[in-house]
CHARMM internal coordinates of N, CA and C (Angstrom, degrees):
IC EDIT
DIST 1 N 1 CA 1.4442
DIST 1 CA 1 C 1.5262
ANGL 1 N 1 CA 1 C 107.97
DIST 1 C 2 N 1.3029
ANGL 1 CA 1 C 2 N 116.40
DIHE 1 N 1 CA 1 C 2 N 137.32
DIST 2 N 2 CA 1.4626
ANGL 1 C 2 N 2 CA 121.67
DIHE 1 CA 1 C 2 N 2 CA -178.97
DIST 2 CA 2 C 1.5187
ANGL 2 N 2 CA 2 C 111.68
DIHE 1 C 2 N 2 CA 2 C -77.33
DIST 2 C 3 N 1.3133
ANGL 2 CA 2 C 3 N 116.10
DIHE 2 N 2 CA 2 C 3 N 176.82
DIST 3 N 3 CA 1.4609
ANGL 2 C 3 N 3 CA 121.10
DIHE 2 CA 2 C 3 N 3 CA -178.86
DIST 3 CA 3 C 1.5175
ANGL 3 N 3 CA 3 C 112.78
DIHE 2 C 3 N 3 CA 3 C -65.76
DIST 3 C 4 N 1.3069
ANGL 3 CA 3 C 4 N 118.20
DIHE 3 N 3 CA 3 C 4 N -30.52
DIST 4 N 4 CA 1.4603
ANGL 3 C 4 N 4 CA 121.55
DIHE 3 CA 3 C 4 N 4 CA -178.28
DIST 4 CA 4 C 1.5291
ANGL 4 N 4 CA 4 C 111.72
DIHE 3 C 4 N 4 CA 4 C -85.84
DIST 4 C 5 N 1.3100
ANGL 4 CA 4 C 5 N 117.46
DIHE 4 N 4 CA 4 C 5 N 6.77
DIST 5 N 5 CA 1.4572
ANGL 4 C 5 N 5 CA 120.62
DIHE 4 CA 4 C 5 N 5 CA 179.49
DIST 5 CA 5 C 1.5149
ANGL 5 N 5 CA 5 C 113.51
DIHE 4 C 5 N 5 CA 5 C 82.90
DIST 5 C 6 N 1.3108
ANGL 5 CA 5 C 6 N 116.73
DIHE 5 N 5 CA 5 C 6 N 10.80
DIST 6 N 6 CA 1.4621
ANGL 5 C 6 N 6 CA 120.52
DIHE 5 CA 5 C 6 N 6 CA 179.59
DIST 6 CA 6 C 1.5276
ANGL 6 N 6 CA 6 C 109.62
DIHE 5 C 6 N 6 CA 6 C -104.97
DIST 6 C 7 N 1.2824
ANGL 6 CA 6 C 7 N 114.59
DIHE 6 N 6 CA 6 C 7 N 145.67
DIST 7 N 7 CA 1.4591
ANGL 6 C 7 N 7 CA 119.95
DIHE 6 CA 6 C 7 N 7 CA 177.53
DIST 7 CA 7 C 1.5197
ANGL 7 N 7 CA 7 C 108.37
DIHE 6 C 7 N 7 CA 7 C -84.25
DIST 7 C 8 N 1.2997
ANGL 7 CA 7 C 8 N 115.44
DIHE 7 N 7 CA 7 C 8 N 129.47
DIST 8 N 8 CA 1.4604
ANGL 7 C 8 N 8 CA 121.05
DIHE 7 CA 7 C 8 N 8 CA -179.38
DIST 8 CA 8 C 1.5278
ANGL 8 N 8 CA 8 C 108.43
DIHE 7 C 8 N 8 CA 8 C -91.65
DIST 8 C 9 N 1.3155
ANGL 8 CA 8 C 9 N 116.47
DIHE 8 N 8 CA 8 C 9 N 104.29
DIST 9 N 9 CA 1.4549
ANGL 8 C 9 N 9 CA 121.03
DIHE 8 CA 8 C 9 N 9 CA 178.56
DIST 9 CA 9 C 1.5105
ANGL 9 N 9 CA 9 C 109.09
DIHE 8 C 9 N 9 CA 9 C -106.98
DIST 9 C 10 N 1.2961
ANGL 9 CA 9 C 10 N 114.45
DIHE 9 N 9 CA 9 C 10 N 127.11
DIST 10 N 10 CA 1.4509
ANGL 9 C 10 N 10 CA 119.40
DIHE 9 CA 9 C 10 N 10 CA 175.87
DIST 10 CA 10 C 1.5170
ANGL 10 N 10 CA 10 C 107.34
DIHE 9 C 10 N 10 CA 10 C -119.39
DIST 10 C 11 N 1.3023
ANGL 10 CA 10 C 11 N 116.22
DIHE 10 N 10 CA 10 C 11 N 107.74
DIST 11 N 11 CA 1.4539
ANGL 10 C 11 N 11 CA 120.53
DIHE 10 CA 10 C 11 N 11 CA 177.98
DIST 11 CA 11 C 1.5155
ANGL 11 N 11 CA 11 C 108.33
DIHE 10 C 11 N 11 CA 11 C -84.55
DIST 11 C 12 N 1.3067
ANGL 11 CA 11 C 12 N 114.84
DIHE 11 N 11 CA 11 C 12 N 118.57
DIST 12 N 12 CA 1.4513
ANGL 11 C 12 N 12 CA 119.58
DIHE 11 CA 11 C 12 N 12 CA 178.92
DIST 12 CA 12 C 1.5185
ANGL 12 N 12 CA 12 C 108.02
DIHE 11 C 12 N 12 CA 12 C -104.54
DIST 12 C 13 N 1.2984
ANGL 12 CA 12 C 13 N 115.63
DIHE 12 N 12 CA 12 C 13 N 122.42
DIST 13 N 13 CA 1.4604
ANGL 12 C 13 N 13 CA 120.37
DIHE 12 CA 12 C 13 N 13 CA 178.87
DIST 13 CA 13 C 1.5225
ANGL 13 N 13 CA 13 C 108.70
DIHE 12 C 13 N 13 CA 13 C -84.73
DIST 13 C 14 N 1.3064
ANGL 13 CA 13 C 14 N 115.18
DIHE 13 N 13 CA 13 C 14 N 132.84
DIST 14 N 14 CA 1.4547
ANGL 13 C 14 N 14 CA 120.20
DIHE 13 CA 13 C 14 N 14 CA 177.13
DIST 14 CA 14 C 1.5180
ANGL 14 N 14 CA 14 C 109.19
DIHE 13 C 14 N 14 CA 14 C -87.75
DIST 14 C 15 N 1.3076
ANGL 14 CA 14 C 15 N 115.55
DIHE 14 N 14 CA 14 C 15 N 146.56
DIST 15 N 15 CA 1.4584
ANGL 14 C 15 N 15 CA 119.24
DIHE 14 CA 14 C 15 N 15 CA -179.86
DIST 15 CA 15 C 1.5314
ANGL 15 N 15 CA 15 C 110.11
DIHE 14 C 15 N 15 CA 15 C -69.69
DIST 15 C 16 N 1.3092
ANGL 15 CA 15 C 16 N 114.54
DIHE 15 N 15 CA 15 C 16 N 159.68
DIST 16 N 16 CA 1.4651
ANGL 15 C 16 N 16 CA 120.56
DIHE 15 CA 15 C 16 N 16 CA 179.71
DIST 16 CA 16 C 1.5263
ANGL 16 N 16 CA 16 C 110.55
DIHE 15 C 16 N 16 CA 16 C -59.66
DIST 16 C 17 N 1.3317
ANGL 16 CA 16 C 17 N 116.60
DIHE 16 N 16 CA 16 C 17 N -37.78
DIST 17 N 17 CA 1.4627
ANGL 16 C 17 N 17 CA 120.67
DIHE 16 CA 16 C 17 N 17 CA 179.62
DIST 17 CA 17 C 1.5236
ANGL 17 N 17 CA 17 C 111.59
DIHE 16 C 17 N 17 CA 17 C -62.53
DIST 17 C 18 N 1.3249
ANGL 17 CA 17 C 18 N 116.49
DIHE 17 N 17 CA 17 C 18 N -42.90
DIST 18 N 18 CA 1.4634
ANGL 17 C 18 N 18 CA 120.80
DIHE 17 CA 17 C 18 N 18 CA 179.89
DIST 18 CA 18 C 1.5229
ANGL 18 N 18 CA 18 C 110.12
DIHE 17 C 18 N 18 CA 18 C -65.12
DIST 18 C 19 N 1.3188
ANGL 18 CA 18 C 19 N 116.92
DIHE 18 N 18 CA 18 C 19 N -42.93
DIST 19 N 19 CA 1.4644
ANGL 18 C 19 N 19 CA 120.40
DIHE 18 CA 18 C 19 N 19 CA 178.94
DIST 19 CA 19 C 1.5300
ANGL 19 N 19 CA 19 C 110.93
DIHE 18 C 19 N 19 CA 19 C -63.90
DIST 19 C 20 N 1.3247
ANGL 19 CA 19 C 20 N 117.06
DIHE 19 N 19 CA 19 C 20 N -38.96
DIST 20 N 20 CA 1.4605
ANGL 19 C 20 N 20 CA 120.90
DIHE 19 CA 19 C 20 N 20 CA 178.10
DIST 20 CA 20 C 1.5218
ANGL 20 N 20 CA 20 C 110.60
DIHE 19 C 20 N 20 CA 20 C -64.98
DIST 20 C 21 N 1.3312
ANGL 20 CA 20 C 21 N 116.71
DIHE 20 N 20 CA 20 C 21 N -44.24
DIST 21 N 21 CA 1.4671
ANGL 20 C 21 N 21 CA 120.54
DIHE 20 CA 20 C 21 N 21 CA 178.49
DIST 21 CA 21 C 1.5216
ANGL 21 N 21 CA 21 C 110.86
DIHE 20 C 21 N 21 CA 21 C -62.33
DIST 21 C 22 N 1.3204
ANGL 21 CA 21 C 22 N 116.30
DIHE 21 N 21 CA 21 C 22 N -42.48
DIST 22 N 22 CA 1.4624
ANGL 21 C 22 N 22 CA 120.50
DIHE 21 CA 21 C 22 N 22 CA 179.48
DIST 22 CA 22 C 1.5246
ANGL 22 N 22 CA 22 C 110.73
DIHE 21 C 22 N 22 CA 22 C -62.21
DIST 22 C 23 N 1.3205
ANGL 22 CA 22 C 23 N 116.57
DIHE 22 N 22 CA 22 C 23 N -43.55
DIST 23 N 23 CA 1.4600
ANGL 22 C 23 N 23 CA 120.64
DIHE 22 CA 22 C 23 N 23 CA 177.98
DIST 23 CA 23 C 1.5141
ANGL 23 N 23 CA 23 C 111.90
DIHE 22 C 23 N 23 CA 23 C -62.11
DIST 23 C 24 N 1.3254
ANGL 23 CA 23 C 24 N 116.49
DIHE 23 N 23 CA 23 C 24 N -42.51
DIST 24 N 24 CA 1.4646
ANGL 23 C 24 N 24 CA 120.74
DIHE 23 CA 23 C 24 N 24 CA 178.80
DIST 24 CA 24 C 1.5190
ANGL 24 N 24 CA 24 C 110.85
DIHE 23 C 24 N 24 CA 24 C -63.56
DIST 24 C 25 N 1.3171
ANGL 24 CA 24 C 25 N 116.79
DIHE 24 N 24 CA 24 C 25 N -44.53
DIST 25 N 25 CA 1.4671
ANGL 24 C 25 N 25 CA 120.06
DIHE 24 CA 24 C 25 N 25 CA 179.27
DIST 25 CA 25 C 1.5259
ANGL 25 N 25 CA 25 C 111.60
DIHE 24 C 25 N 25 CA 25 C -63.59
DIST 25 C 26 N 1.3172
ANGL 25 CA 25 C 26 N 117.58
DIHE 25 N 25 CA 25 C 26 N -40.87
DIST 26 N 26 CA 1.4677
ANGL 25 C 26 N 26 CA 120.46
DIHE 25 CA 25 C 26 N 26 CA 177.96
DIST 26 CA 26 C 1.5250
ANGL 26 N 26 CA 26 C 111.09
DIHE 25 C 26 N 26 CA 26 C -64.19
DIST 26 C 27 N 1.3223
ANGL 26 CA 26 C 27 N 116.73
DIHE 26 N 26 CA 26 C 27 N -40.65
DIST 27 N 27 CA 1.4628
ANGL 26 C 27 N 27 CA 121.64
DIHE 26 CA 26 C 27 N 27 CA 178.48
DIST 27 CA 27 C 1.5332
ANGL 27 N 27 CA 27 C 110.19
DIHE 26 C 27 N 27 CA 27 C -63.30
DIST 27 C 28 N 1.3183
ANGL 27 CA 27 C 28 N 116.48
DIHE 27 N 27 CA 27 C 28 N -45.97
DIST 28 N 28 CA 1.4608
ANGL 27 C 28 N 28 CA 120.72
DIHE 27 CA 27 C 28 N 28 CA 179.29
DIST 28 CA 28 C 1.5263
ANGL 28 N 28 CA 28 C 111.27
DIHE 27 C 28 N 28 CA 28 C -63.64
DIST 28 C 29 N 1.3141
ANGL 28 CA 28 C 29 N 116.38
DIHE 28 N 28 CA 28 C 29 N -40.84
DIST 29 N 29 CA 1.4652
ANGL 28 C 29 N 29 CA 120.14
DIHE 28 CA 28 C 29 N 29 CA 179.45
DIST 29 CA 29 C 1.5241
ANGL 29 N 29 CA 29 C 111.17
DIHE 28 C 29 N 29 CA 29 C -62.64
DIST 29 C 30 N 1.3164
ANGL 29 CA 29 C 30 N 117.10
DIHE 29 N 29 CA 29 C 30 N -41.29
DIST 30 N 30 CA 1.4665
ANGL 29 C 30 N 30 CA 120.63
DIHE 29 CA 29 C 30 N 30 CA 178.94
DIST 30 CA 30 C 1.5233
ANGL 30 N 30 CA 30 C 110.80
DIHE 29 C 30 N 30 CA 30 C -64.20
DIST 30 C 31 N 1.3277
ANGL 30 CA 30 C 31 N 116.41
DIHE 30 N 30 CA 30 C 31 N -42.35
DIST 31 N 31 CA 1.4599
ANGL 30 C 31 N 31 CA 119.51
DIHE 30 CA 30 C 31 N 31 CA 179.55
DIST 31 CA 31 C 1.5217
ANGL 31 N 31 CA 31 C 111.91
DIHE 30 C 31 N 31 CA 31 C -67.60
DIST 31 C 32 N 1.3202
ANGL 31 CA 31 C 32 N 117.19
DIHE 31 N 31 CA 31 C 32 N -39.73
DIST 32 N 32 CA 1.4604
ANGL 31 C 32 N 32 CA 119.98
DIHE 31 CA 31 C 32 N 32 CA 177.41
DIST 32 CA 32 C 1.5267
ANGL 32 N 32 CA 32 C 110.92
DIHE 31 C 32 N 32 CA 32 C -64.76
DIST 32 C 33 N 1.3179
ANGL 32 CA 32 C 33 N 116.74
DIHE 32 N 32 CA 32 C 33 N -35.82
DIST 33 N 33 CA 1.4606
ANGL 32 C 33 N 33 CA 120.48
DIHE 32 CA 32 C 33 N 33 CA 177.35
DIST 33 CA 33 C 1.5283
ANGL 33 N 33 CA 33 C 110.72
DIHE 32 C 33 N 33 CA 33 C -63.49
DIST 33 C 34 N 1.3286
ANGL 33 CA 33 C 34 N 117.04
DIHE 33 N 33 CA 33 C 34 N -41.99
DIST 34 N 34 CA 1.4662
ANGL 33 C 34 N 34 CA 120.84
DIHE 33 CA 33 C 34 N 34 CA 178.13
DIST 34 CA 34 C 1.5239
ANGL 34 N 34 CA 34 C 110.85
DIHE 33 C 34 N 34 CA 34 C -63.31
DIST 34 C 35 N 1.3256
ANGL 34 CA 34 C 35 N 116.33
DIHE 34 N 34 CA 34 C 35 N -41.43
DIST 35 N 35 CA 1.4648
ANGL 34 C 35 N 35 CA 120.31
DIHE 34 CA 34 C 35 N 35 CA 179.18
DIST 35 CA 35 C 1.5234
ANGL 35 N 35 CA 35 C 110.34
DIHE 34 C 35 N 35 CA 35 C -64.84
DIST 35 C 36 N 1.3254
ANGL 35 CA 35 C 36 N 116.85
DIHE 35 N 35 CA 35 C 36 N -43.05
DIST 36 N 36 CA 1.4628
ANGL 35 C 36 N 36 CA 120.71
DIHE 35 CA 35 C 36 N 36 CA 179.63
DIST 36 CA 36 C 1.5234
ANGL 36 N 36 CA 36 C 111.02
DIHE 35 C 36 N 36 CA 36 C -61.38
DIST 36 C 37 N 1.3273
ANGL 36 CA 36 C 37 N 116.99
DIHE 36 N 36 CA 36 C 37 N -42.80
DIST 37 N 37 CA 1.4662
ANGL 36 C 37 N 37 CA 120.12
DIHE 36 CA 36 C 37 N 37 CA 178.63
DIST 37 CA 37 C 1.5193
ANGL 37 N 37 CA 37 C 110.96
DIHE 36 C 37 N 37 CA 37 C -62.16
DIST 37 C 38 N 1.3241
ANGL 37 CA 37 C 38 N 116.10
DIHE 37 N 37 CA 37 C 38 N -41.82
DIST 38 N 38 CA 1.4598
ANGL 37 C 38 N 38 CA 120.49
DIHE 37 CA 37 C 38 N 38 CA -179.41
DIST 38 CA 38 C 1.5275
ANGL 38 N 38 CA 38 C 110.20
DIHE 37 C 38 N 38 CA 38 C -65.48
DIST 38 C 39 N 1.3233
ANGL 38 CA 38 C 39 N 116.79
DIHE 38 N 38 CA 38 C 39 N -44.87
DIST 39 N 39 CA 1.4647
ANGL 38 C 39 N 39 CA 121.06
DIHE 38 CA 38 C 39 N 39 CA -178.90
DIST 39 CA 39 C 1.5291
ANGL 39 N 39 CA 39 C 110.81
DIHE 38 C 39 N 39 CA 39 C -67.70
DIST 39 C 40 N 1.3257
ANGL 39 CA 39 C 40 N 117.28
DIHE 39 N 39 CA 39 C 40 N -35.98
DIST 40 N 40 CA 1.4629
ANGL 39 C 40 N 40 CA 119.99
DIHE 39 CA 39 C 40 N 40 CA 177.68
DIST 40 CA 40 C 1.5188
ANGL 40 N 40 CA 40 C 111.21
DIHE 39 C 40 N 40 CA 40 C -66.07
DIST 40 C 41 N 1.3284
ANGL 40 CA 40 C 41 N 116.74
DIHE 40 N 40 CA 40 C 41 N -25.07
DIST 41 N 41 CA 1.4569
ANGL 40 C 41 N 41 CA 121.62
DIHE 40 CA 40 C 41 N 41 CA 176.99
DIST 41 CA 41 C 1.5183
ANGL 41 N 41 CA 41 C 112.37
DIHE 40 C 41 N 41 CA 41 C -88.31
DIST 41 C 42 N 1.3393
ANGL 41 CA 41 C 42 N 116.61
DIHE 41 N 41 CA 41 C 42 N 11.38
DIST 42 N 42 CA 1.4685
ANGL 41 C 42 N 42 CA 123.54
DIHE 41 CA 41 C 42 N 42 CA 178.42
DIST 42 CA 42 C 1.5223
ANGL 42 N 42 CA 42 C 113.59
DIHE 41 C 42 N 42 CA 42 C 65.68
DIST 42 C 43 N 1.3320
ANGL 42 CA 42 C 43 N 117.96
DIHE 42 N 42 CA 42 C 43 N 20.85
DIST 43 N 43 CA 1.4624
ANGL 42 C 43 N 43 CA 120.86
DIHE 42 CA 42 C 43 N 43 CA 176.56
DIST 43 CA 43 C 1.5181
ANGL 43 N 43 CA 43 C 109.07
DIHE 42 C 43 N 43 CA 43 C -88.68
DIST 43 C 44 N 1.3189
ANGL 43 CA 43 C 44 N 116.26
DIHE 43 N 43 CA 43 C 44 N 145.86
DIST 44 N 44 CA 1.4590
ANGL 43 C 44 N 44 CA 121.43
DIHE 43 CA 43 C 44 N 44 CA 176.50
DIST 44 CA 44 C 1.5242
ANGL 44 N 44 CA 44 C 109.59
DIHE 43 C 44 N 44 CA 44 C -88.54
DIST 44 C 45 N 1.3141
ANGL 44 CA 44 C 45 N 115.92
DIHE 44 N 44 CA 44 C 45 N 152.14
DIST 45 N 45 CA 1.4566
ANGL 44 C 45 N 45 CA 120.78
DIHE 44 CA 44 C 45 N 45 CA 175.72
DIST 45 CA 45 C 1.5223
ANGL 45 N 45 CA 45 C 108.96
DIHE 44 C 45 N 45 CA 45 C -81.31
DIST 45 C 46 N 1.3316
ANGL 45 CA 45 C 46 N 116.31
DIHE 45 N 45 CA 45 C 46 N 139.62
DIST 46 N 46 CA 1.4596
ANGL 45 C 46 N 46 CA 118.84
DIHE 45 CA 45 C 46 N 46 CA 176.62
DIST 46 CA 46 C 1.5291
ANGL 46 N 46 CA 46 C 109.25
DIHE 45 C 46 N 46 CA 46 C -84.34
DIST 46 C 47 N 1.3271
ANGL 46 CA 46 C 47 N 116.95
DIHE 46 N 46 CA 46 C 47 N 177.61
DIST 47 N 47 CA 1.4670
ANGL 46 C 47 N 47 CA 121.71
DIHE 46 CA 46 C 47 N 47 CA -175.13
DIST 47 CA 47 C 1.5258
ANGL 47 N 47 CA 47 C 112.15
DIHE 46 C 47 N 47 CA 47 C -61.62
DIST 47 C 48 N 1.3172
ANGL 47 CA 47 C 48 N 117.09
DIHE 47 N 47 CA 47 C 48 N -39.82
DIST 48 N 48 CA 1.4728
ANGL 47 C 48 N 48 CA 120.38
DIHE 47 CA 47 C 48 N 48 CA 179.94
DIST 48 CA 48 C 1.5245
ANGL 48 N 48 CA 48 C 110.42
DIHE 47 C 48 N 48 CA 48 C -65.48
DIST 48 C 49 N 1.3132
ANGL 48 CA 48 C 49 N 116.99
DIHE 48 N 48 CA 48 C 49 N -43.12
DIST 49 N 49 CA 1.4644
ANGL 48 C 49 N 49 CA 120.57
DIHE 48 CA 48 C 49 N 49 CA 179.77
DIST 49 CA 49 C 1.5308
ANGL 49 N 49 CA 49 C 110.98
DIHE 48 C 49 N 49 CA 49 C -64.88
DIST 49 C 50 N 1.3287
ANGL 49 CA 49 C 50 N 116.99
DIHE 49 N 49 CA 49 C 50 N -39.30
DIST 50 N 50 CA 1.4666
ANGL 49 C 50 N 50 CA 120.18
DIHE 49 CA 49 C 50 N 50 CA 177.78
DIST 50 CA 50 C 1.5284
ANGL 50 N 50 CA 50 C 110.65
DIHE 49 C 50 N 50 CA 50 C -64.86
DIST 50 C 51 N 1.3345
ANGL 50 CA 50 C 51 N 116.65
DIHE 50 N 50 CA 50 C 51 N -40.56
DIST 51 N 51 CA 1.4676
ANGL 50 C 51 N 51 CA 120.63
DIHE 50 CA 50 C 51 N 51 CA 178.83
DIST 51 CA 51 C 1.5278
ANGL 51 N 51 CA 51 C 110.59
DIHE 50 C 51 N 51 CA 51 C -64.32
DIST 51 C 52 N 1.3330
ANGL 51 CA 51 C 52 N 116.77
DIHE 51 N 51 CA 51 C 52 N -43.00
DIST 52 N 52 CA 1.4716
ANGL 51 C 52 N 52 CA 120.56
DIHE 51 CA 51 C 52 N 52 CA 177.89
DIST 52 CA 52 C 1.5248
ANGL 52 N 52 CA 52 C 110.85
DIHE 51 C 52 N 52 CA 52 C -62.36
DIST 52 C 53 N 1.3184
ANGL 52 CA 52 C 53 N 115.71
DIHE 52 N 52 CA 52 C 53 N -39.17
DIST 53 N 53 CA 1.4590
ANGL 52 C 53 N 53 CA 120.43
DIHE 52 CA 52 C 53 N 53 CA 179.07
DIST 53 CA 53 C 1.5294
ANGL 53 N 53 CA 53 C 110.54
DIHE 52 C 53 N 53 CA 53 C -63.75
DIST 53 C 54 N 1.3212
ANGL 53 CA 53 C 54 N 117.11
DIHE 53 N 53 CA 53 C 54 N -40.32
DIST 54 N 54 CA 1.4661
ANGL 53 C 54 N 54 CA 120.55
DIHE 53 CA 53 C 54 N 54 CA 177.35
DIST 54 CA 54 C 1.5234
ANGL 54 N 54 CA 54 C 111.14
DIHE 53 C 54 N 54 CA 54 C -64.01
DIST 54 C 55 N 1.3257
ANGL 54 CA 54 C 55 N 116.99
DIHE 54 N 54 CA 54 C 55 N -43.08
DIST 55 N 55 CA 1.4685
ANGL 54 C 55 N 55 CA 120.97
DIHE 54 CA 54 C 55 N 55 CA 178.62
DIST 55 CA 55 C 1.5247
ANGL 55 N 55 CA 55 C 109.78
DIHE 54 C 55 N 55 CA 55 C -62.69
DIST 55 C 56 N 1.3148
ANGL 55 CA 55 C 56 N 117.01
DIHE 55 N 55 CA 55 C 56 N -43.51
DIST 56 N 56 CA 1.4589
ANGL 55 C 56 N 56 CA 120.20
DIHE 55 CA 55 C 56 N 56 CA -178.99
DIST 56 CA 56 C 1.5244
ANGL 56 N 56 CA 56 C 111.45
DIHE 55 C 56 N 56 CA 56 C -68.16
DIST 56 C 57 N 1.3127
ANGL 56 CA 56 C 57 N 117.22
DIHE 56 N 56 CA 56 C 57 N -31.16
DIST 57 N 57 CA 1.4595
ANGL 56 C 57 N 57 CA 120.60
DIHE 56 CA 56 C 57 N 57 CA 175.09
DIST 57 CA 57 C 1.5254
ANGL 57 N 57 CA 57 C 110.18
DIHE 56 C 57 N 57 CA 57 C -62.03
DIST 57 C 58 N 1.3184
ANGL 57 CA 57 C 58 N 116.42
DIHE 57 N 57 CA 57 C 58 N -42.72
DIST 58 N 58 CA 1.4666
ANGL 57 C 58 N 58 CA 121.26
DIHE 57 CA 57 C 58 N 58 CA 177.11
DIST 58 CA 58 C 1.5263
ANGL 58 N 58 CA 58 C 110.14
DIHE 57 C 58 N 58 CA 58 C -63.99
DIST 58 C 59 N 1.3396
ANGL 58 CA 58 C 59 N 117.06
DIHE 58 N 58 CA 58 C 59 N -41.38
DIST 59 N 59 CA 1.4665
ANGL 58 C 59 N 59 CA 121.03
DIHE 58 CA 58 C 59 N 59 CA 179.33
DIST 59 CA 59 C 1.5250
ANGL 59 N 59 CA 59 C 111.40
DIHE 58 C 59 N 59 CA 59 C -61.62
DIST 59 C 60 N 1.3238
ANGL 59 CA 59 C 60 N 116.92
DIHE 59 N 59 CA 59 C 60 N -40.32
DIST 60 N 60 CA 1.4636
ANGL 59 C 60 N 60 CA 120.62
DIHE 59 CA 59 C 60 N 60 CA 179.55
DIST 60 CA 60 C 1.5292
ANGL 60 N 60 CA 60 C 109.87
DIHE 59 C 60 N 60 CA 60 C -64.42
DIST 60 C 61 N 1.3249
ANGL 60 CA 60 C 61 N 116.55
DIHE 60 N 60 CA 60 C 61 N -43.11
DIST 61 N 61 CA 1.4646
ANGL 60 C 61 N 61 CA 119.89
DIHE 60 CA 60 C 61 N 61 CA 179.29
DIST 61 CA 61 C 1.5245
ANGL 61 N 61 CA 61 C 110.96
DIHE 60 C 61 N 61 CA 61 C -62.88
DIST 61 C 62 N 1.3391
ANGL 61 CA 61 C 62 N 117.02
DIHE 61 N 61 CA 61 C 62 N -42.42
DIST 62 N 62 CA 1.4645
ANGL 61 C 62 N 62 CA 120.70
DIHE 61 CA 61 C 62 N 62 CA 178.58
DIST 62 CA 62 C 1.5228
ANGL 62 N 62 CA 62 C 111.17
DIHE 61 C 62 N 62 CA 62 C -65.02
DIST 62 C 63 N 1.3160
ANGL 62 CA 62 C 63 N 116.30
DIHE 62 N 62 CA 62 C 63 N -38.99
DIST 63 N 63 CA 1.4613
ANGL 62 C 63 N 63 CA 120.70
DIHE 62 CA 62 C 63 N 63 CA 178.98
DIST 63 CA 63 C 1.5256
ANGL 63 N 63 CA 63 C 110.44
DIHE 62 C 63 N 63 CA 63 C -65.63
DIST 63 C 64 N 1.3199
ANGL 63 CA 63 C 64 N 117.03
DIHE 63 N 63 CA 63 C 64 N -40.23
DIST 64 N 64 CA 1.4646
ANGL 63 C 64 N 64 CA 120.80
DIHE 63 CA 63 C 64 N 64 CA 177.81
DIST 64 CA 64 C 1.5284
ANGL 64 N 64 CA 64 C 110.76
DIHE 63 C 64 N 64 CA 64 C -61.96
DIST 64 C 65 N 1.3248
ANGL 64 CA 64 C 65 N 116.85
DIHE 64 N 64 CA 64 C 65 N -41.14
DIST 65 N 65 CA 1.4663
ANGL 64 C 65 N 65 CA 121.04
DIHE 64 CA 64 C 65 N 65 CA 177.56
DIST 65 CA 65 C 1.5228
ANGL 65 N 65 CA 65 C 110.28
DIHE 64 C 65 N 65 CA 65 C -63.50
DIST 65 C 66 N 1.3309
ANGL 65 CA 65 C 66 N 116.91
DIHE 65 N 65 CA 65 C 66 N -44.05
DIST 66 N 66 CA 1.4608
ANGL 65 C 66 N 66 CA 121.33
DIHE 65 CA 65 C 66 N 66 CA 179.81
DIST 66 CA 66 C 1.5248
ANGL 66 N 66 CA 66 C 111.34
DIHE 65 C 66 N 66 CA 66 C -61.73
DIST 66 C 67 N 1.3212
ANGL 66 CA 66 C 67 N 116.86
DIHE 66 N 66 CA 66 C 67 N -42.22
DIST 67 N 67 CA 1.4665
ANGL 66 C 67 N 67 CA 120.95
DIHE 66 CA 66 C 67 N 67 CA 178.99
DIST 67 CA 67 C 1.5236
ANGL 67 N 67 CA 67 C 110.17
DIHE 66 C 67 N 67 CA 67 C -63.23
DIST 67 C 68 N 1.3377
ANGL 67 CA 67 C 68 N 116.83
DIHE 67 N 67 CA 67 C 68 N -44.40
DIST 68 N 68 CA 1.4676
ANGL 67 C 68 N 68 CA 119.98
DIHE 67 CA 67 C 68 N 68 CA 178.63
DIST 68 CA 68 C 1.5248
ANGL 68 N 68 CA 68 C 111.11
DIHE 67 C 68 N 68 CA 68 C -60.15
DIST 68 C 69 N 1.3359
ANGL 68 CA 68 C 69 N 116.36
DIHE 68 N 68 CA 68 C 69 N -41.07
DIST 69 N 69 CA 1.4676
ANGL 68 C 69 N 69 CA 120.27
DIHE 68 CA 68 C 69 N 69 CA 179.31
DIST 69 CA 69 C 1.5261
ANGL 69 N 69 CA 69 C 111.26
DIHE 68 C 69 N 69 CA 69 C -64.18
DIST 69 C 70 N 1.3249
ANGL 69 CA 69 C 70 N 116.95
DIHE 69 N 69 CA 69 C 70 N -39.16
DIST 70 N 70 CA 1.4674
ANGL 69 C 70 N 70 CA 120.82
DIHE 69 CA 69 C 70 N 70 CA -178.49
DIST 70 CA 70 C 1.5281
ANGL 70 N 70 CA 70 C 111.78
DIHE 69 C 70 N 70 CA 70 C -70.57
DIST 70 C 71 N 1.3281
ANGL 70 CA 70 C 71 N 116.97
DIHE 70 N 70 CA 70 C 71 N -27.15
DIST 71 N 71 CA 1.4579
ANGL 70 C 71 N 71 CA 120.77
DIHE 70 CA 70 C 71 N 71 CA -178.25
DIST 71 CA 71 C 1.5247
ANGL 71 N 71 CA 71 C 112.85
DIHE 70 C 71 N 71 CA 71 C -83.28
DIST 71 C 72 N 1.3209
ANGL 71 CA 71 C 72 N 117.65
DIHE 71 N 71 CA 71 C 72 N -9.00
DIST 72 N 72 CA 1.4755
ANGL 71 C 72 N 72 CA 120.33
DIHE 71 CA 71 C 72 N 72 CA -179.98
DIST 72 CA 72 C 1.5010
ANGL 72 N 72 CA 72 C 111.02
DIHE 71 C 72 N 72 CA 72 C -75.42
END
COOR INIT
IC SEED 1 N 1 CA 1 C
IC BUILD
């Protein structure tokens, strides 16, 4: 609370790129969680799940490159 008794709120808008990256990371995290649960239950991944995992692996690598570029 500020000196005048007012709350100082600063709304910071995130860029579209940041929101897209956040969405991608959340999506990947959810999928990895599903895979971990399945593997912990001793179930094997089927061909479609393995293919999706490969695609998501590529997405993570591309996202890491994009983040590095943005931090330069």
